[in-house]
N, C-alpha and C positions, 0 to 999 in steps of 0.2 A: 482626733479622738472624740468619740461620741459621748455626750453627757446624757445619762439616762436616770432621771429621778425615779424613785421607787414608791409605790403605794402597796402596802401590805394590808390585806383585808381579813378581819375577823368579825363575824356577825354583822356584815355589811358596813363596817366602819374602818376608816384608815387608821392603822395602829403601827407601833414599832415594838419589837421585843428586844430583850438583852440576851445575847448568846443563844437565841432560839428558844428561850424559856417562856412557855405560854403563861406562866404565873407572873412573869415580869413584863406586863403589857401596859402600854400607855396609848390612850386614844388621842389622835391629833385632829380628826375631822369626822363628823357624823356622816358626811356624804363624800365619798371618794371622787365623784364627778367634779365637785367644786375644786378639789385639789388639782385634778387633771386640767381643769380650765385655767387655774392659776399658773401651772407650768407652761401651758401653751401661750398664755398671755405674756409670759416673760421671753417668749421666742424659742423655747425648747421644743424639740421635735419628737422626742422618744419618751416612752414610758415603760417601766418594768412593773407589771401588775402581778402580785403574788396572792394566791388563794391559800391563806394559811389554814383555814377550815378544811379545805380540800386536801392539803398535805397531811393533815392530822387524821382525817376520816378515810382517806384513800379513794375519794371520788370528787369530781369537779363540783363546786358549790356556787361559784359566783360568775358564771358566764353572763348573767343578766347585767352585772356591773360592767363587764367588758363591753357588752352591746351598747349600754348607755354612753360610755365614754367614746366609743367609735362613732356613734350616731351624732354626738354633740361636739366633737373636736376633730381635728385633723392629725392627731398624734399617731405615730407609729408605735404600736403596742405589742409587746411580747408578754405572754401569759404563762404562769406556772403554778403548779399545785394541784395534786389529786388526779393527774392524767394517768389513766391506767389502760385504756383500750382505744380502738379505732373510732368508736362512737363518740368518746370524749373529744377526740381531735376534731371530728367532723362538726360537733356542736360548737366548738370554739372557732373553727373556720367560718361557720355560718354567723357567728356573733361578731366576726370581723378581725380576729387575731391575725397579726402580720407574721408572727413567729410564735412558737411554743417552747417552753422550757420543760425538759424532762430530767428528773433527778433520780429518785429511788428506783423507778422502773428500769432505768438503764443498767442497774446492778442486778435487780431481781429477775428480769426477763430480757436478756440481751437479744435473743432471736426476734422477739416481738419489736423491739426498738429498731433493730436493723431492718425489719420489714417496713416500719414507719419511714425510715430514711429513703427506702426505695419508693414507697407509695406517695409520700408527700414532698419529697425533695430534701436534699441535704442542706439547702439554704433556709428551709423552713424550720428545721430542727435545731434547737440550742440545747446542748447538754450542760447540766448545772450541778457539778460536783460540789457538795458542801464538805469542807475539810476540817478535820480536827487532828492536829499533829501528823499531817501528811496522809492520814487515812480518811476514807469517805464515810460520812454519816448519812443515814437514810431515814425515811418516814418522819419528815418534819424535824430532823435532827435528833430524834428521840432514840435512835438505835445506831450503834457503831457497827462498822464492818472492818474486815481485814484487807480491803482493797486499797492498794497503793495508788495515789493520785496520778503519778507519772505513767504507770502501766495502763491505767484507765484511759488517759488522754491519748497515748500512743495507739492503743487498740482501736479506739473509735476514729481517730484520724485516718487510720488505715482503711476504714470503711467509708471514708469520704466526708466525714463531719469536720467542719472547721470552726464553728461557733461554740465557745465554751464560756459559761459564767462560773467563776471560781470564787466561792465565799468561804472565808476563814471564820469558822464559828466563834473562835476565841476573840475575834475582833468585832463581830457584827453587833451593832447597836451600842458599842462601848465608847465610841469617840476617842479611841486610843491610837488611831493611825492605821493605815492599810498594811497588809503583809507584803511589803516591798520586796524583801528578799525572796519570798516564795514566788511572786510574779516574775521577778528577774530570772529566777531559775527556770520557770516554765518557758519564758521567751527565749532563753538561751538554748534550751533543749529542743524546742519546737517553734522555730521562728515563723513558720507559715500559719500558725494558729491565729484565729480571730478571738483574742482573749478579752473578756470583760471582767474588770476587777470589781469586787463587791465586798463591802464590810469594813467599817472602821474609819472611813474618810472623815477627816477632822476639820481641815481648813483649805482655803483656796490654793495656798502654796503647794500643798500635797499633790494637786492635779498636775503641776509642772513635772514633778518627779515621775508620776505615773505615765504622763505623755512621753517623757524621754525614754521610757522602756519600750515604746512602740506598740503598746496595747491598743486594741480596737476601741474600747470604751470603758467608762467607769460608772457604776451605779452608786447614786448618792441618796441616802434616806434621812437618817436622823440628824445629820449635820445641817440639812435644810430646815427640818422641822424645829430644831432647837436654836436656829438663828446663827449657827457658826459660819454658814455660807449663805449669802443672799442670792436670790434668783438673778438679780442684776449682775452680780459678779460672774455668773455662769454664762452670760450671753456671749462673751468673747470666744467661748469654746464651741459655740453652735456651728455646725457644718451642714 
């Protein structure tokens, strides 16, 4: 199971939100690069970089931060937020992205995303459904949809996609525990999925429960920043 620390960026700073609420923002670092170096220094290999400004504005805003992190660390970085067209993806490829996360666009323009899968490869594309009561939310979690999570996953897996990051909005940034039952159901229904759990991770013991489900990885943000999980504790999971 991969351990993937998260850096969410607003106005160039590393922040965390509660339940995706931009009004409930806490700044943890003025320079995301320093956070990335700390993760690498602890032996972690992956990074989930989220452009929250891009998600809100509908266009990529922080490819420069991605480029700085890739130029100054050896981290494997996936980038999400604001990706809307082929030009966005090419700019992120040029900045060093190892994978990209697509959320809202996979609901709004399926034919375009399916073309991305063909053009850039199914291993490069991560689909990131943000979930509220089993329905997918879009546009930086600001708009609800009537799309069922399981229909969404099955439809895209039929197109060859295997990587999914599933975030339960009700859990994100709340330190109340992961959506274990939801992830268990996903794994039961689609055992071939490369599922990354995201949102609500509280303590190191929870990682054992997630690992037992057979998921591919877990994104951890606030639990690290708030000292609930130390970077040293995570080293045993590094693969």
